[in-house]
Rosetta silent file (secondary structure, phi, psi, omega in degrees, C-alpha in Angstrom):
SEQUENCE: MSGEPNPNCDPLYGRVDALLEQLTKSKSLHILMILDQKNRALRFSEIKDRVDASSTTVSRRLGELIEFELVERTKMREESKTHEYAITEYGKQLSPIMHAFYDWVEQKNSF
SCORE:     score description
SCORE:     0.000 S_00000001
   1 L     0.000   11.045  173.646   61.494  -62.456  -69.740 S_00000001
   2 L   -49.057  133.871  176.140   61.906  -65.547  -67.536 S_00000001
   3 L    90.951  -23.873  179.782   62.213  -64.881  -63.770 S_00000001
   4 L   -96.525  149.515 -172.112   60.822  -61.479  -63.951 S_00000001
   5 L   -72.362  145.683  172.451   57.272  -60.793  -62.521 S_00000001
   6 L   -73.636  117.833  179.539   54.535  -60.148  -65.070 S_00000001
   7 L   -62.365  -20.699 -173.530   53.271  -56.675  -64.475 S_00000001
   8 L   -91.064   -7.933 -178.889   49.806  -57.802  -65.657 S_00000001
   9 L   -95.488  134.855 -175.743   49.660  -60.634  -63.094 S_00000001
  10 L   -67.147  130.759  178.836   48.209  -60.173  -59.488 S_00000001
  11 H   -62.627  -23.625  178.839   51.258  -60.703  -57.074 S_00000001
  12 H   -62.144  -36.002  179.263   49.012  -62.626  -54.840 S_00000001
  13 H   -62.560  -39.950  174.800   48.733  -65.334  -57.419 S_00000001
  14 H   -59.677  -45.185  176.072   52.464  -65.611  -57.400 S_00000001
  15 H   -65.727  -40.574  174.162   52.618  -66.000  -53.682 S_00000001
  16 H   -57.839  -55.434  173.876   49.889  -68.702  -53.840 S_00000001
  17 H   -46.586  -45.123 -178.149   51.941  -70.494  -56.459 S_00000001
  18 H   -65.805  -36.418  177.871   55.057  -70.480  -54.334 S_00000001
  19 H   -66.973  -47.684  179.541   53.102  -71.876  -51.389 S_00000001
  20 H   -60.970  -43.816 -179.423   51.479  -74.632  -53.469 S_00000001
  21 H   -56.399  -39.911 -176.918   54.771  -75.373  -55.051 S_00000001
  22 H   -76.064  -40.931  177.763   56.288  -75.943  -51.628 S_00000001
  23 H   -68.258  -16.707  174.071   53.397  -78.033  -50.327 S_00000001
  24 L   -95.367    5.567  174.397   53.397  -80.300  -53.204 S_00000001
  25 L   -70.846  151.071  179.850   56.999  -81.061  -52.708 S_00000001
  26 L   -50.150  123.692  165.232   57.642  -84.798  -51.539 S_00000001
  27 L    81.087   -9.762 -178.116   56.652  -85.113  -47.753 S_00000001
  28 H   -58.727  -55.835  170.107   55.786  -81.364  -47.144 S_00000001
  29 H   -56.099  -35.880  179.140   52.152  -81.995  -46.552 S_00000001
  30 H   -70.641  -37.169  173.995   52.707  -85.170  -44.677 S_00000001
  31 H   -64.673  -47.216 -175.642   55.129  -83.357  -42.357 S_00000001
  32 H   -64.139  -43.175 -176.624   52.651  -80.594  -41.706 S_00000001
  33 H   -64.813  -35.299  176.695   49.722  -83.055  -41.130 S_00000001
  34 H   -58.769  -57.476 -177.120   51.867  -84.978  -38.626 S_00000001
  35 H   -61.376  -35.098  178.428   52.856  -81.871  -36.665 S_00000001
  36 H   -70.761  -50.749 -177.194   49.170  -80.540  -36.790 S_00000001
  37 H   -64.990  -38.107  177.044   47.675  -83.920  -35.587 S_00000001
  38 H   -67.427  -33.283 -173.457   50.198  -84.450  -32.811 S_00000001
  39 L    54.377   36.447  175.689   49.763  -80.908  -31.696 S_00000001
  40 L  -151.606  170.515  176.811   53.129  -80.909  -29.997 S_00000001
  41 L   -77.595  144.499  176.299   56.823  -80.533  -31.012 S_00000001
  42 E  -125.332  147.014  172.528   58.509  -83.659  -32.436 S_00000001
  43 E   -72.065  160.482  177.744   62.146  -84.514  -32.705 S_00000001
  44 H   -62.333  -35.544  175.034   63.549  -84.994  -36.187 S_00000001
  45 H   -64.895  -32.313  179.334   63.724  -88.747  -35.732 S_00000001
  46 H   -64.234  -44.820 -171.145   60.001  -88.885  -34.696 S_00000001
  47 H   -72.090  -39.052  176.715   59.116  -86.965  -37.854 S_00000001
  48 H   -63.072  -41.201  171.853   61.372  -89.102  -40.057 S_00000001
  49 H   -54.022  -37.518 -172.047   59.927  -92.317  -38.698 S_00000001
  50 H   -84.994  -20.193  176.275   56.407  -91.133  -39.382 S_00000001
  51 H   -99.295   -7.219  176.431   57.051  -89.976  -42.881 S_00000001
  52 L    48.923   58.565  175.573   58.987  -92.879  -44.180 S_00000001
  53 L  -134.568  169.649  175.166   61.572  -90.692  -45.975 S_00000001
  54 L   -74.293  147.215  174.930   65.282  -90.266  -46.150 S_00000001
  55 H   -46.570  -36.704 -179.082   67.046  -87.870  -43.659 S_00000001
  56 H   -58.839  -52.808  179.843   67.980  -85.747  -46.516 S_00000001
  57 H   -55.994  -48.063 -176.357   64.402  -85.357  -47.678 S_00000001
  58 H   -65.993  -35.395  176.309   62.932  -84.654  -44.212 S_00000001
  59 H   -58.393  -49.986 -172.231   65.827  -82.162  -43.541 S_00000001
  60 H   -66.167  -43.466 -173.268   65.193  -80.263  -46.706 S_00000001
  61 H   -66.958  -43.450 -179.693   61.453  -80.166  -46.235 S_00000001
  62 H   -56.419  -50.484 -176.289   61.724  -78.999  -42.539 S_00000001
  63 H   -57.255  -44.245  178.357   64.199  -76.195  -43.680 S_00000001
  64 H   -67.457  -38.264  173.479   61.807  -75.113  -46.368 S_00000001
  65 H   -68.907  -26.608  176.902   58.738  -75.147  -44.089 S_00000001
  66 H   -73.191  -48.964  174.771   60.614  -73.089  -41.592 S_00000001
  67 H   -48.893  -41.321  173.397   61.385  -70.487  -44.368 S_00000001
  68 L   -76.550   -0.468  176.209   57.711  -70.372  -45.077 S_00000001
  69 L    68.744   18.542  177.171   57.028  -69.763  -41.403 S_00000001
  70 L   -87.674  -25.285  178.485   54.849  -72.984  -41.316 S_00000001
  71 E  -128.430  141.493  179.400   57.151  -74.776  -38.978 S_00000001
  72 E  -122.080  154.359 -175.892   59.408  -73.635  -36.105 S_00000001
  73 E  -124.568  132.417  175.171   62.549  -75.236  -34.755 S_00000001
  74 E  -141.658  157.775  179.455   63.658  -74.855  -31.127 S_00000001
  75 E   -78.753  146.579  179.529   66.361  -76.426  -29.004 S_00000001
  76 L   -78.392  -36.926  175.575   65.056  -78.987  -26.495 S_00000001
  77 L  -137.357  155.914 -175.995   67.697  -77.879  -23.872 S_00000001
  78 L   -60.091  -38.725 -172.085   70.198  -75.152  -23.971 S_00000001
  79 L   -87.223    0.507 -177.596   73.213  -77.563  -23.650 S_00000001
  80 L   -90.238  146.281  164.420   71.617  -79.917  -26.247 S_00000001
  81 L   -96.708    5.730  177.202   72.173  -80.090  -29.896 S_00000001
  82 L   -82.019  127.442 -174.117   68.816  -81.708  -30.187 S_00000001
  83 E  -113.467  163.221  168.323   65.907  -79.724  -31.734 S_00000001
  84 E  -121.561  150.951 -175.081   62.112  -80.070  -31.873 S_00000001
  85 E  -123.331  132.387  176.586   59.946  -79.070  -34.670 S_00000001
  86 E  -137.113  150.679  171.595   56.302  -77.667  -34.258 S_00000001
  87 E   -67.344  147.521  171.937   53.703  -76.303  -36.619 S_00000001
  88 L   -92.840  170.348 -177.006   53.326  -72.491  -36.145 S_00000001
  89 H   -61.474  -36.926  176.911   50.177  -70.573  -35.579 S_00000001
  90 H   -60.745  -42.923 -174.005   50.441  -69.602  -39.272 S_00000001
  91 H   -69.328  -39.084  178.058   50.885  -73.186  -40.242 S_00000001
  92 H   -60.986  -25.037  172.031   47.806  -74.101  -38.173 S_00000001
  93 L   -68.824  -16.022  174.920   45.666  -71.799  -40.188 S_00000001
  94 L   -86.594  -10.433 -174.792   46.230  -74.188  -43.073 S_00000001
  95 H   -56.874  -46.976  177.610   44.852  -77.124  -41.029 S_00000001
  96 H   -63.872  -30.475  178.894   41.207  -76.942  -42.277 S_00000001
  97 H   -74.722  -45.878  177.355   42.467  -76.775  -45.843 S_00000001
  98 H   -59.329  -42.309 -172.953   44.969  -79.693  -45.387 S_00000001
  99 H   -79.473  -34.365  176.245   42.271  -81.894  -43.793 S_00000001
 100 H   -59.082  -47.528  179.095   39.602  -80.904  -46.475 S_00000001
 101 H   -59.431  -41.566  175.540   42.148  -81.905  -49.073 S_00000001
 102 H   -68.240  -35.328  174.448   42.868  -85.264  -47.419 S_00000001
 103 H   -64.894  -43.041 -177.417   39.203  -85.907  -46.895 S_00000001
 104 H   -62.879  -41.106 -174.704   38.472  -85.116  -50.617 S_00000001
 105 H   -72.467  -37.350  176.448   41.119  -87.580  -51.782 S_00000001
 106 H   -61.446  -42.832  177.798   39.791  -90.274  -49.345 S_00000001
 107 H   -67.174  -32.058 -176.894   36.271  -89.838  -50.623 S_00000001
 108 H   -69.221  -40.743  171.897   37.350  -89.820  -54.288 S_00000001
 109 L    53.295   19.530 -178.124   39.087  -93.130  -53.686 S_00000001
 110 L  -123.884   20.424  175.818   40.143  -93.491  -57.394 S_00000001
 111 L  -102.369    0.000    0.000   43.786  -92.263  -57.118 S_00000001
C-alpha cells in the first residue's frame, strides 16, 4: 500500500511531513535564513557564495523552495537572463520558527 494515503491519518500530518522533508534537505533552511535575514532579493551567485554549496545543490533547493511557494524568482531586467530570488510572504511566516530552531541549537551547543 506504499504511496497511497492512509485513510486513518490526518492529511495535515502528510503536508507537515512534506514541508519538513523539504526543509531538512541540504541547504534548504540555510537558503531561507539568508533570504529572510537579508530581507531583499539576491542573485543566484550571492546565495551560492553564502551557503557554500555546489551550483547544482543551490539550483535544486531554490527550485524546490519555489514549488513550496517559500521563495520567488523574478527577472532583474526584462532584457536580462539574470534572476533574483526572494523569500515570499508565506516563507516569512516561517521566520519565527526558523529563528527559534537556530536559537535552540545554539543554546544546546552539543551537536
